[in-house]
PAKOLBA-48884 format. One record per residue (C-alpha): residue number from 1; residue in one letter; y, x, z. Coordinates in nm, 3 decimals, padded with zeros to 5 digits. Last residue first. Layout:
REM residues N
NODE|NUM|A|Y|X|Z
...
This chain:
REM residues 283
NODE|283|A|10.841|30.271|15.027
NODE|282|E|10.556|30.062|15.169
NODE|281|N|10.804|29.834|15.344
NODE|280|G|10.995|29.782|15.021
NODE|279|K|10.674|29.707|14.831
NODE|278|M|10.580|29.447|15.094
NODE|277|L|10.924|29.286|15.070
NODE|276|V|10.903|29.269|14.691
NODE|275|T|10.560|29.104|14.711
NODE|274|D|10.678|28.854|14.973
NODE|273|G|10.974|28.762|14.752
NODE|272|E|10.743|28.708|14.452
NODE|271|N|10.515|28.488|14.663
NODE|270|A|10.812|28.277|14.772
NODE|269|K|10.945|28.259|14.418
NODE|268|F|10.603|28.149|14.286
NODE|267|V|10.565|27.889|14.561
NODE|266|A|10.910|27.748|14.480
NODE|265|A|10.830|27.740|14.107
NODE|264|A|10.500|27.560|14.172
NODE|263|H|10.677|27.307|14.395
NODE|262|K|10.945|27.248|14.135
NODE|261|K|10.682|27.206|13.863
NODE|260|E|10.484|26.959|14.074
NODE|259|S|10.798|26.757|14.146
NODE|258|R|10.894|26.752|13.780
NODE|257|T|10.547|26.626|13.685
NODE|256|Q|10.560|26.351|13.950
NODE|255|L|10.905|26.242|13.838
NODE|254|V|10.793|26.226|13.474
NODE|253|N|10.476|26.035|13.565
NODE|252|Y|10.670|25.774|13.764
NODE|251|L|10.930|25.740|13.488
NODE|250|V|10.652|25.678|13.236
NODE|249|L|10.503|25.421|13.476
NODE|248|L|10.841|25.249|13.514
NODE|247|V|10.891|25.237|13.135
NODE|246|F|10.545|25.084|13.089
NODE|245|V|10.616|24.827|13.360
NODE|244|A|10.937|24.719|13.182
NODE|243|V|10.766|24.711|12.841
NODE|242|F|10.480|24.502|12.979
NODE|241|I|10.721|24.263|13.152
NODE|240|I|10.915|24.208|12.828
NODE|239|T|10.589|24.153|12.638
NODE|238|S|10.470|23.903|12.898
NODE|237|L|10.796|23.711|12.853
NODE|236|A|10.749|23.695|12.477
NODE|235|Y|10.380|23.606|12.502
NODE|234|T|10.468|23.321|12.738
NODE|233|D|10.725|23.209|12.481
NODE|232|P|10.432|23.188|12.238
NODE|231|K|10.285|22.890|12.426
NODE|230|V|09.957|22.908|12.614
NODE|229|S|09.757|22.588|12.622
NODE|228|K|09.595|22.378|12.895
NODE|227|K|09.414|22.582|13.163
NODE|226|T|09.596|22.892|13.036
NODE|225|M|09.923|22.747|13.164
NODE|224|N|09.803|22.761|13.526
NODE|223|Y|09.732|23.133|13.484
NODE|222|I|10.084|23.184|13.344
NODE|221|I|10.236|23.012|13.648
NODE|220|I|10.019|23.222|13.882
NODE|219|P|10.119|23.548|13.709
NODE|218|L|10.487|23.439|13.736
NODE|217|T|10.495|23.376|14.111
NODE|216|Q|10.447|23.047|14.292
NODE|215|Y|10.605|22.965|14.627
NODE|214|Y|10.438|22.630|14.712
NODE|213|G|10.140|22.801|14.875
NODE|212|C|10.157|23.171|14.780
NODE|211|T|09.883|23.334|14.990
NODE|210|F|09.562|23.282|14.791
NODE|209|Y|09.717|23.316|14.443
NODE|208|S|09.936|23.608|14.552
NODE|207|I|09.625|23.808|14.650
NODE|206|V|09.462|23.743|14.312
NODE|205|F|09.769|23.775|14.087
NODE|204|D|09.949|24.106|14.136
NODE|203|D|10.142|24.259|13.845
NODE|202|L|10.493|24.272|13.990
NODE|201|S|10.359|24.383|14.327
NODE|200|L|10.165|24.670|14.171
NODE|199|T|10.468|24.783|13.968
NODE|198|F|10.708|24.764|14.264
NODE|197|A|10.466|24.957|14.488
NODE|196|M|10.416|25.229|14.225
NODE|195|I|10.790|25.262|14.168
NODE|194|F|10.857|25.282|14.543
NODE|193|G|10.584|25.541|14.593
NODE|192|T|10.724|25.748|14.306
NODE|191|V|11.069|25.734|14.465
NODE|190|I|10.938|25.832|14.809
NODE|189|G|10.731|26.117|14.666
NODE|188|T|11.034|26.251|14.483
NODE|187|S|11.248|26.221|14.797
NODE|186|I|11.012|26.442|14.999
NODE|185|S|11.246|26.745|15.017
NODE|184|P|11.555|26.524|15.051
NODE|183|L|11.399|26.345|15.354
NODE|182|I|11.294|26.661|15.537
NODE|181|V|11.629|26.844|15.543
NODE|180|K|11.931|26.618|15.591
NODE|179|F|11.764|26.294|15.707
NODE|178|F|11.494|26.456|15.922
NODE|177|A|11.710|26.733|16.070
NODE|176|Q|11.983|26.478|16.143
NODE|175|P|11.733|26.254|16.327
NODE|174|P|11.604|26.555|16.530
NODE|173|T|11.961|26.670|16.618
NODE|172|C|12.100|26.951|16.409
NODE|171|G|12.245|27.262|16.572
NODE|170|L|12.124|27.552|16.359
NODE|169|D|11.806|27.588|16.566
NODE|168|L|11.723|27.224|16.491
NODE|167|A|11.766|27.286|16.118
NODE|166|A|11.538|27.591|16.142
NODE|165|E|11.275|27.382|16.317
NODE|164|S|11.302|27.115|16.047
NODE|163|L|11.247|27.376|15.777
NODE|162|H|10.958|27.547|15.959
NODE|161|A|10.697|27.302|15.833
NODE|160|D|10.765|27.402|15.473
NODE|159|T|10.724|27.094|15.256
NODE|158|Q|10.407|27.073|15.044
NODE|157|R|10.230|26.872|15.314
NODE|156|L|10.519|26.626|15.325
NODE|155|R|10.508|26.589|14.947
NODE|154|P|10.132|26.517|14.964
NODE|153|I|10.201|26.254|15.237
NODE|152|V|10.462|26.059|15.037
NODE|151|S|10.257|25.924|14.745
NODE|150|L|09.944|25.843|14.948
NODE|149|I|10.163|25.665|15.205
NODE|148|V|10.333|25.460|14.933
NODE|147|Y|09.998|25.359|14.786
NODE|146|P|09.861|25.264|15.129
NODE|145|L|10.166|25.042|15.203
NODE|144|N|10.155|24.832|14.885
NODE|143|F|09.854|24.618|14.988
NODE|142|T|10.014|24.501|15.313
NODE|141|I|10.368|24.477|15.177
NODE|140|H|10.240|24.237|14.912
NODE|139|A|10.068|24.019|15.173
NODE|138|I|10.378|24.014|15.395
NODE|137|L|10.595|23.903|15.100
NODE|136|V|10.346|23.635|14.993
NODE|135|T|10.332|23.503|15.350
NODE|134|A|10.711|23.495|15.385
NODE|133|F|10.767|23.307|15.057
NODE|132|G|10.514|23.034|15.128
NODE|131|L|10.196|22.950|15.315
NODE|130|S|10.160|22.776|15.652
NODE|129|E|10.367|22.475|15.551
NODE|128|R|10.426|22.218|15.824
NODE|127|L|10.441|22.483|16.095
NODE|126|G|10.298|22.411|16.440
NODE|125|L|10.301|22.771|16.560
NODE|124|L|09.923|22.782|16.602
NODE|123|K|09.874|22.592|16.277
NODE|122|G|10.081|22.849|16.092
NODE|121|F|09.912|23.134|16.278
NODE|120|F|09.568|23.016|16.161
NODE|119|I|09.693|22.939|15.810
NODE|118|F|09.840|23.290|15.781
NODE|117|L|09.518|23.456|15.900
NODE|116|L|09.300|23.244|15.672
NODE|115|M|09.521|23.331|15.372
NODE|114|L|09.525|23.700|15.467
NODE|113|S|09.145|23.713|15.474
NODE|112|I|09.114|23.517|15.147
NODE|111|G|09.354|23.752|14.967
NODE|110|T|09.203|24.071|15.106
NODE|109|V|08.853|23.958|15.011
NODE|108|I|08.971|23.852|14.663
NODE|107|D|09.147|24.185|14.615
NODE|106|A|08.830|24.382|14.690
NODE|105|N|08.878|24.649|14.958
NODE|104|M|08.916|25.010|14.849
NODE|103|M|09.295|25.008|14.848
NODE|102|P|09.324|24.791|15.162
NODE|101|I|09.087|25.038|15.342
NODE|100|Q|09.303|25.344|15.265
NODE|99|T|09.506|25.325|15.585
NODE|98|V|09.193|25.308|15.799
NODE|97|S|09.067|25.630|15.639
NODE|96|M|09.406|25.798|15.687
NODE|95|V|09.409|25.699|16.057
NODE|94|I|09.057|25.834|16.106
NODE|93|K|09.140|26.160|15.925
NODE|92|N|09.450|26.218|16.137
NODE|91|T|09.262|26.142|16.457
NODE|90|L|08.995|26.397|16.360
NODE|89|R|09.260|26.654|16.270
NODE|88|K|09.424|26.634|16.613
NODE|87|Q|09.796|26.711|16.621
NODE|86|L|09.930|26.393|16.465
NODE|85|A|10.275|26.465|16.317
NODE|84|E|10.140|26.419|15.963
NODE|83|I|10.043|26.062|16.047
NODE|82|G|10.385|25.988|16.194
NODE|81|V|10.570|26.127|15.893
NODE|80|S|10.346|25.926|15.662
NODE|79|A|10.397|25.610|15.869
NODE|78|A|10.776|25.646|15.846
NODE|77|T|10.752|25.691|15.469
NODE|76|G|10.514|25.396|15.439
NODE|75|L|10.738|25.169|15.647
NODE|74|V|11.046|25.249|15.437
NODE|73|T|10.855|25.233|15.108
NODE|72|S|10.671|24.915|15.215
NODE|71|I|11.004|24.746|15.289
NODE|70|M|11.164|24.847|14.958
NODE|69|A|10.857|24.771|14.745
NODE|68|S|10.801|24.436|14.919
NODE|67|L|11.165|24.337|14.867
NODE|66|L|11.174|24.435|14.499
NODE|65|A|10.835|24.287|14.408
NODE|64|I|10.897|23.963|14.599
NODE|63|L|11.238|23.916|14.437
NODE|62|L|11.108|24.007|14.092
NODE|61|T|10.818|23.761|14.121
NODE|60|H|11.031|23.476|14.254
NODE|59|Q|11.285|23.526|13.975
NODE|58|L|11.004|23.530|13.719
NODE|57|A|10.869|23.206|13.865
NODE|56|N|11.214|23.051|13.838
NODE|55|L|11.239|23.172|13.478
NODE|54|M|10.898|23.023|13.398
NODE|53|A|10.984|22.684|13.543
NODE|52|T|11.327|22.673|13.377
NODE|51|N|11.211|22.743|13.022
NODE|50|S|11.546|22.704|12.843
NODE|49|S|11.643|23.073|12.867
NODE|48|L|11.305|23.175|12.724
NODE|47|G|11.395|23.011|12.393
NODE|46|A|11.578|23.320|12.265
NODE|45|Y|11.266|23.531|12.313
NODE|44|W|11.056|23.264|12.144
NODE|43|R|11.297|23.241|11.850
NODE|42|S|11.281|23.617|11.776
NODE|41|S|11.110|23.568|11.439
NODE|40|F|10.863|23.757|11.222
NODE|39|G|10.633|23.567|10.987
NODE|38|S|10.346|23.317|10.976
NODE|37|F|10.091|23.474|11.213
NODE|36|V|09.801|23.233|11.262
NODE|35|W|09.615|23.243|11.597
NODE|34|V|09.867|23.136|11.862
NODE|33|S|10.050|22.892|11.637
NODE|32|S|10.403|22.801|11.743
NODE|31|S|10.548|22.938|11.419
NODE|30|A|10.780|23.234|11.355
NODE|29|N|10.555|23.477|11.543
NODE|28|F|10.747|23.751|11.726
NODE|27|S|10.551|23.706|12.051
NODE|26|F|10.244|23.706|11.825
NODE|25|L|10.282|24.080|11.757
NODE|24|I|10.339|24.170|12.123
NODE|23|M|10.025|23.978|12.225
NODE|22|V|09.821|24.138|11.947
NODE|21|A|09.938|24.485|12.059
NODE|20|V|09.846|24.404|12.418
NODE|19|P|09.497|24.293|12.309
NODE|18|A|09.457|24.617|12.106
NODE|17|Y|09.568|24.833|12.401
NODE|16|L|09.251|24.891|12.602
NODE|15|F|08.990|24.879|12.324
NODE|14|L|09.206|25.085|12.090
NODE|13|I|09.269|25.346|12.359
NODE|12|I|08.895|25.365|12.431
NODE|11|L|08.813|25.386|12.059
NODE|10|A|09.066|25.666|12.010
NODE|9|I|08.923|25.859|12.306
NODE|8|Y|08.571|25.834|12.158
NODE|7|L|08.693|25.937|11.813
NODE|6|R|08.867|26.239|11.966
NODE|5|S|08.549|26.332|12.153
NODE|4|L|08.339|26.288|11.838
NODE|3|L|08.574|26.504|11.632
NODE|2|K|08.580|26.774|11.899
NODE|1|M|08.201|26.776|11.917
């Protein structure tokens, strides 16, 4: 059984990462062929600097990803604090269910809905171009928010509820108690939410395709290239993006593991202290 399970896992990994491995291999191809490998060369990486259209699209993608991740992290953290402050459990569950709708909804439905909304308001305001940079940014913030909230809320629930009360008793104002006590304790969740939002925004195609207008991102440029022919410099740029996203995901997992270990250690120390106190009272 162990052999079969290992073989099954190996086949899954091979199925998932074989196309990526082929892409990385052909990004170092000496010739312009996309099916015959004729030797190793870094010419396509060096030639990226002359591809103005692709570099502009990359700049657009990074700008949208960075801004949407920052804004959604701030809004998601504030929303998480507000959701946890709700007293009624039913209200809390309803708000959380509504928050998770963009995650469960199909990307094409979200993209078309946002496109129609932006066009409606664009016509209402008399704009020449209804779609552009602002609409892509708003769309990315919309689908990033639930992931940030789901990253921050577990950290809030792991934080001792009496910490902020203790800070208030010691003379802190409510904003000071939040920034000096609560925020550092949930910082790991905030960072992981930011990394997740940045990664999702960097990789998005469907929603960006319906809301971009003239402001095209890198996935859209690459999609348009596939209608004609894909050049090896596209493989080179895709390889760089893959490595960057892979590093971010590794960092995300490392931060999450450290946070879980710290929480487990804190719970263990608290339980150990309670045990010692109980023994002292018994004595």
